[in-house]
All heavy atoms as TSV, in Angstrom:
chain	resi	resn	atom	element	x	y	z
A	1	MET	N	N	0.847	-1.183	0.000
A	1	MET	CA	C	0.000	0.000	0.000
A	1	MET	C	C	0.886	1.239	0.000
A	1	MET	O	O	1.824	1.336	0.765
A	1	MET	CB	C	-0.901	-0.024	1.212
A	1	MET	CG	C	-1.797	1.163	1.312
A	1	MET	SD	S	-2.965	0.905	2.668
A	1	MET	CE	C	-4.316	1.783	2.039
A	2	PHE	N	N	0.594	2.213	-0.883
A	2	PHE	CA	C	1.382	3.418	-0.990
A	2	PHE	C	C	0.838	4.497	-0.058
A	2	PHE	O	O	-0.364	4.726	-0.006
A	2	PHE	CB	C	1.350	3.964	-2.418
A	2	PHE	CG	C	2.007	3.055	-3.415
A	2	PHE	CD1	C	1.272	2.401	-4.371
A	2	PHE	CD2	C	3.373	2.850	-3.369
A	2	PHE	CE1	C	1.872	1.569	-5.289
A	2	PHE	CE2	C	3.992	2.018	-4.284
A	2	PHE	CZ	C	3.247	1.370	-5.245
A	3	PRO	N	N	1.733	5.201	0.656
A	3	PRO	CA	C	1.273	6.302	1.498
A	3	PRO	C	C	1.040	7.561	0.677
A	3	PRO	O	O	1.926	8.020	-0.029
A	3	PRO	CB	C	2.438	6.495	2.472
A	3	PRO	CG	C	3.628	6.003	1.736
A	3	PRO	CD	C	3.126	4.913	0.810
A	4	GLY	N	N	-0.130	8.137	0.748
A	4	GLY	CA	C	-0.422	9.418	0.109
A	4	GLY	C	C	-0.242	9.429	-1.385
A	4	GLY	O	O	-0.401	8.433	-2.062
A	5	THR	N	N	0.116	10.590	-1.893
A	5	THR	CA	C	0.265	10.809	-3.317
A	5	THR	C	C	1.598	10.275	-3.811
A	5	THR	O	O	2.626	10.469	-3.186
A	5	THR	CB	C	0.188	12.312	-3.621
A	5	THR	OG1	O	-1.029	12.812	-3.095
A	5	THR	CG2	C	0.235	12.570	-5.113
A	6	VAL	N	N	1.574	9.639	-4.947
A	6	VAL	CA	C	2.782	9.081	-5.548
A	6	VAL	C	C	3.111	9.856	-6.812
A	6	VAL	O	O	2.239	10.125	-7.626
A	6	VAL	CB	C	2.583	7.593	-5.910
A	6	VAL	CG1	C	3.810	7.042	-6.611
A	6	VAL	CG2	C	2.235	6.784	-4.683
A	7	THR	N	N	4.375	10.260	-6.932
A	7	THR	CA	C	4.857	10.856	-8.171
A	7	THR	C	C	5.554	9.755	-8.930
A	7	THR	O	O	6.476	9.147	-8.428
A	7	THR	CB	C	5.855	11.990	-7.883
A	7	THR	OG1	O	5.205	12.978	-7.122
A	7	THR	CG2	C	6.378	12.583	-9.170
A	8	LEU	N	N	5.125	9.510	-10.134
A	8	LEU	CA	C	5.702	8.429	-10.914
A	8	LEU	C	C	5.882	8.895	-12.342
A	8	LEU	O	O	4.945	9.360	-12.973
A	8	LEU	CB	C	4.773	7.207	-10.887
A	8	LEU	CG	C	5.144	6.041	-11.783
A	8	LEU	CD1	C	6.449	5.425	-11.333
A	8	LEU	CD2	C	4.034	5.006	-11.736
A	9	MET	N	N	7.099	8.811	-12.791
A	9	MET	CA	C	7.386	9.152	-14.175
A	9	MET	C	C	8.129	7.983	-14.778
A	9	MET	O	O	9.083	7.494	-14.196
A	9	MET	CB	C	8.235	10.409	-14.254
A	9	MET	CG	C	7.469	11.648	-13.876
A	9	MET	SD	S	8.563	13.042	-13.675
A	9	MET	CE	C	8.912	12.867	-11.948
A	10	GLY	N	N	7.720	7.561	-15.905
A	10	GLY	CA	C	8.384	6.445	-16.545
A	10	GLY	C	C	7.999	6.380	-18.002
A	10	GLY	O	O	7.290	7.237	-18.503
A	11	GLY	N	N	8.478	5.369	-18.687
A	11	GLY	CA	C	8.154	5.207	-20.082
A	11	GLY	C	C	9.059	6.010	-20.991
A	11	GLY	O	O	10.086	6.523	-20.576
A	12	GLU	N	N	8.658	6.116	-22.237
A	12	GLU	CA	C	9.497	6.764	-23.237
A	12	GLU	C	C	9.711	8.243	-22.976
A	12	GLU	O	O	10.714	8.807	-23.378
A	12	GLU	CB	C	8.861	6.578	-24.616
A	12	GLU	CG	C	8.838	5.132	-25.058
A	12	GLU	CD	C	8.172	4.956	-26.410
A	12	GLU	OE1	O	7.881	5.965	-27.061
A	12	GLU	OE2	O	7.957	3.808	-26.798
A	13	ASP	N	N	8.769	8.908	-22.314
A	13	ASP	CA	C	8.877	10.334	-22.055
A	13	ASP	C	C	9.610	10.657	-20.767
A	13	ASP	O	O	9.814	11.820	-20.452
A	13	ASP	CB	C	7.491	10.976	-22.000
A	13	ASP	CG	C	6.772	10.864	-23.341
A	13	ASP	OD1	O	7.464	10.765	-24.372
A	13	ASP	OD2	O	5.540	10.867	-23.345
A	14	SER	N	N	10.005	9.661	-19.995
A	14	SER	CA	C	10.640	9.938	-18.719
A	14	SER	C	C	12.057	10.452	-18.937
A	14	SER	O	O	12.750	10.043	-19.866
A	14	SER	CB	C	10.663	8.695	-17.845
A	14	SER	OG	O	11.537	7.736	-18.388
A	15	PRO	N	N	12.493	11.376	-18.072
A	15	PRO	CA	C	13.838	11.929	-18.210
A	15	PRO	C	C	14.904	10.834	-18.096
A	15	PRO	O	O	14.963	10.123	-17.101
A	15	PRO	CB	C	13.941	12.914	-17.050
A	15	PRO	CG	C	12.536	13.213	-16.675
A	15	PRO	CD	C	11.753	11.972	-16.993
A	16	GLY	N	N	15.724	10.695	-19.120
A	16	GLY	CA	C	16.806	9.722	-19.113
A	16	GLY	C	C	16.357	8.281	-19.158
A	16	GLY	O	O	17.172	7.379	-19.022
A	17	GLY	N	N	15.062	8.036	-19.312
A	17	GLY	CA	C	14.545	6.680	-19.329
A	17	GLY	C	C	14.376	6.084	-17.938
A	17	GLY	O	O	14.107	4.903	-17.794
A	18	TYR	N	N	14.523	6.918	-16.892
A	18	TYR	CA	C	14.395	6.453	-15.513
A	18	TYR	C	C	12.948	6.545	-15.046
A	18	TYR	O	O	12.157	7.319	-15.568
A	18	TYR	CB	C	15.241	7.315	-14.572
A	18	TYR	CG	C	16.722	7.228	-14.815
A	18	TYR	CD1	C	17.381	8.244	-15.505
A	18	TYR	CD2	C	17.464	6.155	-14.350
A	18	TYR	CE1	C	18.747	8.184	-15.730
A	18	TYR	CE2	C	18.829	6.083	-14.565
A	18	TYR	CZ	C	19.467	7.101	-15.261
A	18	TYR	OH	O	20.816	7.035	-15.481
A	19	VAL	N	N	12.644	5.767	-14.015
A	19	VAL	CA	C	11.369	5.884	-13.321
A	19	VAL	C	C	11.675	6.515	-11.967
A	19	VAL	O	O	12.550	6.034	-11.239
A	19	VAL	CB	C	10.700	4.505	-13.131
A	19	VAL	CG1	C	9.459	4.626	-12.265
A	19	VAL	CG2	C	10.365	3.896	-14.480
A	20	PHE	N	N	10.985	7.620	-11.647
A	20	PHE	CA	C	11.176	8.353	-10.396
A	20	PHE	C	C	9.916	8.181	-9.565
A	20	PHE	O	O	8.823	8.470	-10.048
A	20	PHE	CB	C	11.381	9.842	-10.665
A	20	PHE	CG	C	12.576	10.147	-11.519
A	20	PHE	CD1	C	12.478	10.098	-12.905
A	20	PHE	CD2	C	13.787	10.459	-10.949
A	20	PHE	CE1	C	13.574	10.374	-13.704
A	20	PHE	CE2	C	14.896	10.734	-11.743
A	20	PHE	CZ	C	14.789	10.687	-13.119
A	21	ILE	N	N	10.076	7.732	-8.318
A	21	ILE	CA	C	8.925	7.545	-7.444
A	21	ILE	C	C	9.185	8.257	-6.126
A	21	ILE	O	O	10.222	8.049	-5.491
A	21	ILE	CB	C	8.657	6.057	-7.166
A	21	ILE	CG1	C	8.367	5.318	-8.471
A	21	ILE	CG2	C	7.481	5.896	-6.200
A	21	ILE	CD1	C	8.197	3.827	-8.301
A	22	SER	N	N	8.228	9.115	-5.747
A	22	SER	CA	C	8.285	9.747	-4.431
A	22	SER	C	C	6.875	9.775	-3.869
A	22	SER	O	O	5.906	9.824	-4.614
A	22	SER	CB	C	8.869	11.159	-4.508
A	22	SER	OG	O	8.015	12.012	-5.231
A	23	TRP	N	N	6.776	9.714	-2.561
A	23	TRP	CA	C	5.494	9.733	-1.881
A	23	TRP	C	C	5.429	11.034	-1.101
A	23	TRP	O	O	6.287	11.292	-0.253
A	23	TRP	CB	C	5.368	8.545	-0.929
A	23	TRP	CG	C	5.271	7.241	-1.633
A	23	TRP	CD1	C	4.136	6.630	-2.059
A	23	TRP	CD2	C	6.347	6.362	-2.014
A	23	TRP	NE1	N	4.442	5.435	-2.674
A	23	TRP	CE2	C	5.781	5.243	-2.657
A	23	TRP	CE3	C	7.730	6.419	-1.873
A	23	TRP	CZ2	C	6.565	4.203	-3.153
A	23	TRP	CZ3	C	8.491	5.386	-2.366
A	23	TRP	CH2	C	7.906	4.294	-2.998
A	24	LYS	N	N	4.444	11.855	-1.392
A	24	LYS	CA	C	4.321	13.168	-0.751
A	24	LYS	C	C	4.193	13.071	0.761
A	24	LYS	O	O	4.610	13.966	1.479
A	24	LYS	CB	C	3.110	13.920	-1.316
A	24	LYS	CG	C	3.182	14.191	-2.804
A	24	LYS	CD	C	4.169	15.250	-3.135
A	24	LYS	CE	C	4.098	15.544	-4.631
A	24	LYS	NZ	N	5.192	16.371	-5.083
A	25	THR	N	N	3.625	11.983	1.276
A	25	THR	CA	C	3.422	11.869	2.719
A	25	THR	C	C	4.350	10.829	3.336
A	25	THR	O	O	4.114	10.372	4.448
A	25	THR	CB	C	1.965	11.498	3.022
A	25	THR	OG1	O	1.647	10.274	2.343
A	25	THR	CG2	C	1.016	12.593	2.570
A	26	ASP	N	N	5.422	10.481	2.639
A	26	ASP	CA	C	6.363	9.491	3.146
A	26	ASP	C	C	7.203	10.095	4.273
A	26	ASP	O	O	7.204	11.295	4.502
A	26	ASP	CB	C	7.254	9.019	1.992
A	26	ASP	CG	C	7.861	7.647	2.233
A	26	ASP	OD1	O	7.665	7.076	3.327
A	26	ASP	OD2	O	8.545	7.150	1.330
A	27	HIS	N	N	7.946	9.259	4.943
A	27	HIS	CA	C	8.785	9.677	6.069
A	27	HIS	C	C	9.888	10.641	5.618
A	27	HIS	O	O	10.317	10.609	4.462
A	27	HIS	CB	C	9.420	8.436	6.716
A	27	HIS	CG	C	10.327	7.682	5.777
A	27	HIS	ND1	N	11.644	8.019	5.599
A	27	HIS	CD2	C	10.082	6.640	4.938
A	27	HIS	CE1	C	12.180	7.193	4.707
A	27	HIS	NE2	N	11.242	6.354	4.289
A	28	PRO	N	N	10.354	11.525	6.543
A	28	PRO	CA	C	11.479	12.399	6.214
A	28	PRO	C	C	12.790	11.613	6.214
A	28	PRO	O	O	12.864	10.555	6.845
A	28	PRO	CB	C	11.459	13.442	7.337
A	28	PRO	CG	C	10.664	12.850	8.444
A	28	PRO	CD	C	9.782	11.789	7.854
A	29	PRO	N	N	13.822	12.115	5.566
A	29	PRO	CA	C	13.823	13.320	4.743
A	29	PRO	C	C	13.089	13.078	3.422
A	29	PRO	O	O	12.907	11.924	3.021
A	29	PRO	CB	C	15.310	13.571	4.505
A	29	PRO	CG	C	15.915	12.208	4.511
A	29	PRO	CD	C	15.120	11.435	5.543
A	30	ARG	N	N	12.674	14.172	2.768
A	30	ARG	CA	C	12.039	14.021	1.451
A	30	ARG	C	C	13.014	13.293	0.547
A	30	ARG	O	O	14.210	13.595	0.545
A	30	ARG	CB	C	11.735	15.399	0.830
A	30	ARG	CG	C	10.675	16.184	1.523
A	30	ARG	CD	C	10.406	17.535	0.840
A	30	ARG	NE	N	11.610	18.210	0.370
A	30	ARG	CZ	C	11.920	18.399	-0.930
A	30	ARG	NH1	N	11.099	17.991	-1.879
A	30	ARG	NH2	N	13.024	19.027	-1.274
A	31	HIS	N	N	12.518	12.343	-0.199
A	31	HIS	CA	C	13.411	11.561	-1.050
A	31	HIS	C	C	12.684	11.024	-2.271
A	31	HIS	O	O	11.461	11.057	-2.336
A	31	HIS	CB	C	14.030	10.399	-0.253
A	31	HIS	CG	C	13.018	9.459	0.306
A	31	HIS	ND1	N	12.330	9.706	1.472
A	31	HIS	CD2	C	12.558	8.275	-0.154
A	31	HIS	CE1	C	11.507	8.707	1.712
A	31	HIS	NE2	N	11.614	7.819	0.740
A	32	VAL	N	N	13.461	10.567	-3.226
A	32	VAL	CA	C	12.911	9.960	-4.435
A	32	VAL	C	C	13.662	8.658	-4.699
A	32	VAL	O	O	14.863	8.561	-4.465
A	32	VAL	CB	C	13.009	10.928	-5.647
A	32	VAL	CG1	C	14.446	11.273	-5.970
A	32	VAL	CG2	C	12.317	10.336	-6.868
A	33	HIS	N	N	12.926	7.658	-5.143
A	33	HIS	CA	C	13.505	6.378	-5.549
A	33	HIS	C	C	13.647	6.429	-7.069
A	33	HIS	O	O	12.725	6.851	-7.755
A	33	HIS	CB	C	12.580	5.217	-5.188
A	33	HIS	CG	C	12.311	5.099	-3.727
A	33	HIS	ND1	N	12.543	3.949	-3.028
A	33	HIS	CD2	C	11.828	5.984	-2.817
A	33	HIS	CE1	C	12.219	4.124	-1.762
A	33	HIS	NE2	N	11.767	5.357	-1.612
A	34	VAL	N	N	14.796	5.984	-7.577
A	34	VAL	CA	C	15.030	6.035	-9.022
A	34	VAL	C	C	15.371	4.637	-9.529
A	34	VAL	O	O	16.246	3.962	-8.980
A	34	VAL	CB	C	16.172	7.002	-9.375
A	34	VAL	CG1	C	16.348	7.080	-10.894
A	34	VAL	CG2	C	15.909	8.380	-8.802
A	35	TYR	N	N	14.659	4.253	-10.573
A	35	TYR	CA	C	14.832	2.940	-11.188
A	35	TYR	C	C	15.053	3.097	-12.698
A	35	TYR	O	O	14.267	3.763	-13.358
A	35	TYR	CB	C	13.559	2.103	-11.015
A	35	TYR	CG	C	13.107	1.903	-9.607
A	35	TYR	CD1	C	12.348	2.869	-8.955
A	35	TYR	CD2	C	13.418	0.741	-8.924
A	35	TYR	CE1	C	11.910	2.685	-7.655
A	35	TYR	CE2	C	12.988	0.532	-7.630
A	35	TYR	CZ	C	12.232	1.510	-6.995
A	35	TYR	OH	O	11.807	1.322	-5.711
A	36	PRO	N	N	16.098	2.480	-13.243
A	36	PRO	CA	C	16.209	2.454	-14.695
A	36	PRO	C	C	15.401	1.286	-15.257
A	36	PRO	O	O	15.043	1.272	-16.425
A	36	PRO	CB	C	17.700	2.259	-14.942
A	36	PRO	CG	C	18.174	1.534	-13.738
A	36	PRO	CD	C	17.291	1.984	-12.600
A	37	ASN	N	N	15.150	0.337	-14.414
A	37	ASN	CA	C	14.326	-0.835	-14.736
A	37	ASN	C	C	13.659	-1.226	-13.421
A	37	ASN	O	O	13.298	-0.353	-12.675
A	37	ASN	CB	C	15.174	-1.949	-15.348
A	37	ASN	CG	C	16.456	-2.176	-14.562
A	37	ASN	OD1	O	16.424	-2.163	-13.343
A	37	ASN	ND2	N	17.556	-2.349	-15.244
A	38	ARG	N	N	13.561	-2.427	-13.114
A	38	ARG	CA	C	12.899	-2.817	-11.857
A	38	ARG	C	C	13.829	-2.803	-10.645
A	38	ARG	O	O	13.404	-3.084	-9.537
A	38	ARG	CB	C	12.282	-4.200	-12.013
A	38	ARG	CG	C	11.141	-4.198	-12.987
A	38	ARG	CD	C	10.583	-5.585	-13.152
A	38	ARG	NE	N	9.571	-5.577	-14.183
A	38	ARG	CZ	C	8.319	-5.934	-13.982
A	38	ARG	NH1	N	7.939	-6.361	-12.825
A	38	ARG	NH2	N	7.461	-5.878	-14.973
A	39	LYS	N	N	15.107	-2.500	-10.856
A	39	LYS	CA	C	16.071	-2.510	-9.765
A	39	LYS	C	C	16.380	-1.086	-9.314
A	39	LYS	O	O	16.746	-0.238	-10.134
A	39	LYS	CB	C	17.363	-3.202	-10.218
A	39	LYS	CG	C	18.381	-3.333	-9.117
A	39	LYS	CD	C	19.609	-4.068	-9.597
A	39	LYS	CE	C	20.627	-4.150	-8.476
A	39	LYS	NZ	N	21.851	-4.806	-8.923
A	40	LEU	N	N	16.259	-0.825	-8.010
A	40	LEU	CA	C	16.557	0.498	-7.457
A	40	LEU	C	C	18.041	0.798	-7.638
A	40	LEU	O	O	18.892	-0.017	-7.277
A	40	LEU	CB	C	16.213	0.526	-5.974
A	40	LEU	CG	C	16.577	1.804	-5.225
A	40	LEU	CD1	C	15.629	2.936	-5.606
A	40	LEU	CD2	C	16.539	1.572	-3.720
A	41	ILE	N	N	18.359	1.971	-8.229
A	41	ILE	CA	C	19.770	2.350	-8.328
A	41	ILE	C	C	20.137	3.422	-7.327
A	41	ILE	O	O	21.279	3.499	-6.908
A	41	ILE	CB	C	20.178	2.812	-9.745
A	41	ILE	CG1	C	19.372	4.006	-10.195
A	41	ILE	CG2	C	20.120	1.667	-10.708
A	41	ILE	CD1	C	19.986	4.694	-11.403
A	42	VAL	N	N	19.151	4.257	-6.933
A	42	VAL	CA	C	19.456	5.248	-5.904
A	42	VAL	C	C	18.181	5.693	-5.201
A	42	VAL	O	O	17.109	5.771	-5.799
A	42	VAL	CB	C	20.207	6.476	-6.483
A	42	VAL	CG1	C	19.318	7.313	-7.379
A	42	VAL	CG2	C	20.793	7.338	-5.372
A	43	LYS	N	N	18.329	5.913	-3.911
A	43	LYS	CA	C	17.301	6.576	-3.109
A	43	LYS	C	C	17.948	7.908	-2.751
A	43	LYS	O	O	18.956	7.949	-2.033
A	43	LYS	CB	C	16.987	5.749	-1.857
A	43	LYS	CG	C	15.928	6.343	-0.972
A	43	LYS	CD	C	15.646	5.379	0.180
A	43	LYS	CE	C	14.765	5.980	1.213
A	43	LYS	NZ	N	14.572	5.048	2.351
A	44	TRP	N	N	17.407	9.012	-3.318
A	44	TRP	CA	C	18.047	10.315	-3.239
A	44	TRP	C	C	17.354	11.215	-2.225
A	44	TRP	O	O	16.142	11.432	-2.306
A	44	TRP	CB	C	18.036	10.974	-4.615
A	44	TRP	CG	C	18.789	12.258	-4.677
A	44	TRP	CD1	C	18.263	13.515	-4.614
A	44	TRP	CD2	C	20.200	12.411	-4.796
A	44	TRP	NE1	N	19.268	14.436	-4.690
A	44	TRP	CE2	C	20.467	13.780	-4.808
A	44	TRP	CE3	C	21.258	11.509	-4.884
A	44	TRP	CZ2	C	21.753	14.288	-4.905
A	44	TRP	CZ3	C	22.544	12.013	-4.990
A	44	TRP	CH2	C	22.781	13.386	-5.000
A	45	ASP	N	N	18.133	11.742	-1.279
A	45	ASP	CA	C	17.645	12.669	-0.258
A	45	ASP	C	C	17.529	14.045	-0.901
A	45	ASP	O	O	18.545	14.672	-1.235
A	45	ASP	CB	C	18.641	12.677	0.900
A	45	ASP	CG	C	18.262	13.621	2.021
A	45	ASP	OD1	O	17.495	14.573	1.790
A	45	ASP	OD2	O	18.764	13.399	3.138
A	46	LEU	N	N	16.297	14.526	-1.102
A	46	LEU	CA	C	16.063	15.806	-1.780
A	46	LEU	C	C	16.440	17.003	-0.912
A	46	LEU	O	O	16.797	18.056	-1.435
A	46	LEU	CB	C	14.600	15.919	-2.203
A	46	LEU	CG	C	14.137	14.883	-3.232
A	46	LEU	CD1	C	12.612	14.873	-3.336
A	46	LEU	CD2	C	14.767	15.148	-4.586
A	47	ASP	N	N	16.366	16.857	0.405
A	47	ASP	CA	C	16.687	17.976	1.295
A	47	ASP	C	C	18.194	18.180	1.437
A	47	ASP	O	O	18.669	19.305	1.488
A	47	ASP	CB	C	16.066	17.761	2.675
A	47	ASP	CG	C	14.550	17.815	2.618
A	47	ASP	OD1	O	14.004	18.554	1.772
A	47	ASP	OD2	O	13.912	17.098	3.416
A	48	ASN	N	N	18.936	17.090	1.508
A	48	ASN	CA	C	20.386	17.185	1.728
A	48	ASN	C	C	21.203	16.932	0.468
A	48	ASN	O	O	22.430	16.915	0.518
A	48	ASN	CB	C	20.790	16.210	2.833
A	48	ASN	CG	C	20.129	16.569	4.142
A	48	ASN	OD1	O	20.318	17.671	4.651
A	48	ASN	ND2	N	19.311	15.671	4.676
A	49	LYS	N	N	20.510	16.715	-0.662
A	49	LYS	CA	C	21.164	16.557	-1.968
A	49	LYS	C	C	22.242	15.466	-1.963
A	49	LYS	O	O	23.365	15.678	-2.432
A	49	LYS	CB	C	21.801	17.881	-2.427
A	49	LYS	CG	C	20.929	19.090	-2.278
A	49	LYS	CD	C	19.840	19.102	-3.296
A	49	LYS	CE	C	19.076	20.421	-3.233
A	49	LYS	NZ	N	17.703	20.288	-3.580
A	50	LYS	N	N	21.874	14.286	-1.451
A	50	LYS	CA	C	22.841	13.186	-1.436
A	50	LYS	C	C	22.094	11.858	-1.413
A	50	LYS	O	O	20.933	11.786	-1.014
A	50	LYS	CB	C	23.766	13.298	-0.229
A	50	LYS	CG	C	23.040	13.156	1.102
A	50	LYS	CD	C	24.016	13.253	2.252
A	50	LYS	CE	C	23.299	12.968	3.572
A	50	LYS	NZ	N	24.196	13.031	4.706
A	51	PRO	N	N	22.777	10.793	-1.849
A	51	PRO	CA	C	22.115	9.481	-1.832
A	51	PRO	C	C	22.040	8.935	-0.414
A	51	PRO	O	O	22.945	9.155	0.393
A	51	PRO	CB	C	23.026	8.614	-2.709
A	51	PRO	CG	C	24.362	9.249	-2.637
A	51	PRO	CD	C	24.112	10.724	-2.445
A	52	THR	N	N	20.940	8.275	-0.112
A	52	THR	CA	C	20.834	7.561	1.154
A	52	THR	C	C	21.009	6.066	0.916
A	52	THR	O	O	21.227	5.311	1.854
A	52	THR	CB	C	19.480	7.803	1.848
A	52	THR	OG1	O	18.430	7.405	0.981
A	52	THR	CG2	C	19.313	9.264	2.209
A	53	LYS	N	N	20.910	5.696	-0.361
A	53	LYS	CA	C	21.131	4.307	-0.751
A	53	LYS	C	C	21.512	4.303	-2.224
A	53	LYS	O	O	20.895	4.995	-3.025
A	53	LYS	CB	C	19.863	3.480	-0.542
A	53	LYS	CG	C	20.019	2.007	-0.825
A	53	LYS	CD	C	18.750	1.258	-0.485
A	53	LYS	CE	C	18.959	-0.233	-0.692
A	53	LYS	NZ	N	17.765	-0.998	-0.317
A	54	GLY	N	N	22.531	3.560	-2.582
A	54	GLY	CA	C	22.951	3.470	-3.970
A	54	GLY	C	C	23.796	4.662	-4.396
A	54	GLY	O	O	24.281	5.426	-3.559
A	55	LYS	N	N	23.974	4.823	-5.691
A	55	LYS	CA	C	24.797	5.894	-6.248
A	55	LYS	C	C	24.057	6.547	-7.409
A	55	LYS	O	O	23.274	5.905	-8.092
A	55	LYS	CB	C	26.123	5.342	-6.761
A	55	LYS	CG	C	27.018	4.804	-5.688
A	55	LYS	CD	C	28.314	4.305	-6.274
A	55	LYS	CE	C	29.221	3.754	-5.168
A	55	LYS	NZ	N	30.494	3.278	-5.704
A	56	ALA	N	N	24.384	7.831	-7.636
A	56	ALA	CA	C	23.781	8.576	-8.747
A	56	ALA	C	C	24.879	9.219	-9.569
A	56	ALA	O	O	25.797	9.826	-9.014
A	56	ALA	CB	C	22.834	9.639	-8.219
A	57	SER	N	N	24.785	9.088	-10.883
A	57	SER	CA	C	25.736	9.753	-11.774
A	57	SER	C	C	25.435	11.255	-11.774
A	57	SER	O	O	24.358	11.691	-11.341
A	57	SER	CB	C	25.587	9.195	-13.191
A	57	SER	OG	O	24.309	9.542	-13.711
A	58	LYS	N	N	26.378	12.045	-12.279
A	58	LYS	CA	C	26.153	13.490	-12.378
A	58	LYS	C	C	24.946	13.783	-13.260
A	58	LYS	O	O	24.169	14.691	-12.981
A	58	LYS	CB	C	27.393	14.186	-12.937
A	58	LYS	CG	C	28.541	14.245	-11.968
A	58	LYS	CD	C	29.711	15.005	-12.556
A	58	LYS	CE	C	30.859	15.037	-11.544
A	58	LYS	NZ	N	32.008	15.794	-12.059
A	59	LYS	N	N	24.793	12.998	-14.325
A	59	LYS	CA	C	23.653	13.176	-15.219
A	59	LYS	C	C	22.344	12.938	-14.477
A	59	LYS	O	O	21.391	13.713	-14.605
A	59	LYS	CB	C	23.753	12.201	-16.398
A	59	LYS	CG	C	22.598	12.282	-17.352
A	59	LYS	CD	C	22.731	11.267	-18.467
A	59	LYS	CE	C	21.500	11.288	-19.360
A	59	LYS	NZ	N	21.559	10.247	-20.379
A	60	LEU	N	N	22.288	11.881	-13.662
A	60	LEU	CA	C	21.074	11.578	-12.911
A	60	LEU	C	C	20.792	12.651	-11.864
A	60	LEU	O	O	19.649	13.069	-11.690
A	60	LEU	CB	C	21.182	10.196	-12.256
A	60	LEU	CG	C	19.990	9.743	-11.431
A	60	LEU	CD1	C	18.691	9.809	-12.244
A	60	LEU	CD2	C	20.219	8.337	-10.905
A	61	VAL	N	N	21.827	13.138	-11.195
A	61	VAL	CA	C	21.644	14.221	-10.212
A	61	VAL	C	C	21.074	15.449	-10.911
A	61	VAL	O	O	20.165	16.097	-10.399
A	61	VAL	CB	C	22.967	14.551	-9.492
A	61	VAL	CG1	C	22.821	15.805	-8.635
A	61	VAL	CG2	C	23.425	13.366	-8.639
A	62	GLY	N	N	21.566	15.744	-12.111
A	62	GLY	CA	C	21.039	16.866	-12.887
A	62	GLY	C	C	19.569	16.681	-13.223
A	62	GLY	O	O	18.787	17.630	-13.151
A	63	LEU	N	N	19.191	15.461	-13.579
A	63	LEU	CA	C	17.777	15.180	-13.891
A	63	LEU	C	C	16.904	15.356	-12.653
A	63	LEU	O	O	15.810	15.920	-12.723
A	63	LEU	CB	C	17.634	13.753	-14.431
A	63	LEU	CG	C	18.212	13.487	-15.814
A	63	LEU	CD1	C	18.168	11.993	-16.130
A	63	LEU	CD2	C	17.460	14.268	-16.867
A	64	ILE	N	N	17.395	14.875	-11.513
A	64	ILE	CA	C	16.630	15.014	-10.256
A	64	ILE	C	C	16.460	16.493	-9.922
A	64	ILE	O	O	15.360	16.945	-9.577
A	64	ILE	CB	C	17.330	14.255	-9.114
A	64	ILE	CG1	C	17.246	12.741	-9.345
A	64	ILE	CG2	C	16.706	14.626	-7.769
A	64	ILE	CD1	C	18.115	11.903	-8.418
A	65	GLU	N	N	17.530	17.280	-10.040
A	65	GLU	CA	C	17.452	18.718	-9.741
A	65	GLU	C	C	16.491	19.425	-10.696
A	65	GLU	O	O	15.738	20.309	-10.283
A	65	GLU	CB	C	18.847	19.339	-9.823
A	65	GLU	CG	C	19.756	18.901	-8.701
A	65	GLU	CD	C	21.194	19.366	-8.842
A	65	GLU	OE1	O	21.565	19.871	-9.925
A	65	GLU	OE2	O	21.943	19.206	-7.875
A	66	GLU	N	N	16.501	19.017	-11.961
A	66	GLU	CA	C	15.601	19.612	-12.941
A	66	GLU	C	C	14.149	19.305	-12.594
A	66	GLU	O	O	13.294	20.192	-12.622
A	66	GLU	CB	C	15.942	19.069	-14.326
A	66	GLU	CG	C	15.150	19.681	-15.444
A	66	GLU	CD	C	15.580	19.137	-16.807
A	66	GLU	OE1	O	16.780	18.905	-17.018
A	66	GLU	OE2	O	14.688	18.920	-17.644
A	67	LEU	N	N	13.860	18.052	-12.256
A	67	LEU	CA	C	12.492	17.673	-11.895
A	67	LEU	C	C	12.033	18.396	-10.642
A	67	LEU	O	O	10.887	18.829	-10.536
A	67	LEU	CB	C	12.400	16.157	-11.685
A	67	LEU	CG	C	12.546	15.314	-12.942
A	67	LEU	CD1	C	12.700	13.843	-12.578
A	67	LEU	CD2	C	11.346	15.513	-13.858
A	68	GLU	N	N	12.949	18.540	-9.675
A	68	GLU	CA	C	12.591	19.235	-8.441
A	68	GLU	C	C	12.318	20.713	-8.719
A	68	GLU	O	O	11.365	21.275	-8.188
A	68	GLU	CB	C	13.698	19.065	-7.404
A	68	GLU	CG	C	13.262	19.536	-6.035
A	68	GLU	CD	C	14.267	19.223	-4.961
A	68	GLU	OE1	O	15.456	19.009	-5.249
A	68	GLU	OE2	O	13.847	19.201	-3.789
A	69	SER	N	N	13.130	21.338	-9.574
A	69	SER	CA	C	12.915	22.762	-9.882
A	69	SER	C	C	11.608	22.988	-10.637
A	69	SER	O	O	11.024	24.062	-10.568
A	69	SER	CB	C	14.099	23.320	-10.678
A	69	SER	OG	O	14.105	22.811	-11.997
A	70	GLU	N	N	11.151	21.960	-11.355
A	70	GLU	CA	C	9.875	22.034	-12.072
A	70	GLU	C	C	8.694	21.687	-11.168
A	70	GLU	O	O	7.552	21.687	-11.620
A	70	GLU	CB	C	9.896	21.078	-13.270
A	70	GLU	CG	C	10.893	21.477	-14.339
A	70	GLU	CD	C	11.034	20.429	-15.434
A	70	GLU	OE1	O	10.419	19.341	-15.332
A	70	GLU	OE2	O	11.768	20.699	-16.398
A	71	GLY	N	N	8.982	21.353	-9.903
A	71	GLY	CA	C	7.923	21.017	-8.958
A	71	GLY	C	C	7.344	19.631	-9.145
A	71	GLY	O	O	6.269	19.323	-8.641
A	72	LYS	N	N	8.067	18.774	-9.853
A	72	LYS	CA	C	7.579	17.426	-10.113
A	72	LYS	C	C	7.981	16.432	-9.031
A	72	LYS	O	O	7.501	15.310	-9.013
A	72	LYS	CB	C	8.064	16.943	-11.480
A	72	LYS	CG	C	7.475	17.759	-12.613
A	72	LYS	CD	C	7.953	17.290	-13.958
A	72	LYS	CE	C	7.302	18.106	-15.078
A	72	LYS	NZ	N	7.834	17.733	-16.396
A	73	LEU	N	N	8.894	16.836	-8.162
A	73	LEU	CA	C	9.296	15.974	-7.043
A	73	LEU	C	C	9.050	16.704	-5.740
A	73	LEU	O	O	9.142	17.882	-5.646
A	73	LEU	CB	C	10.771	15.583	-7.132
A	73	LEU	CG	C	11.173	14.722	-8.311
A	73	LEU	CD1	C	12.677	14.494	-8.302
A	73	LEU	CD2	C	10.463	13.367	-8.232
């Protein structure tokens, strides 16, 4: 069961081909899960701008920052 609102972007139109999932009412810190396929590659802390699990390339960090600046995360 998902808590609250889920942000999900995926498919051909998704930035970099990644799937980004965040739950608006999830536990702090605010974070996003990123999947290139079904395997989690990074859980990114949006408040502290660092991974809490996994690793993110500079390109992926740029995509996360872009989505956040657009209010999508």
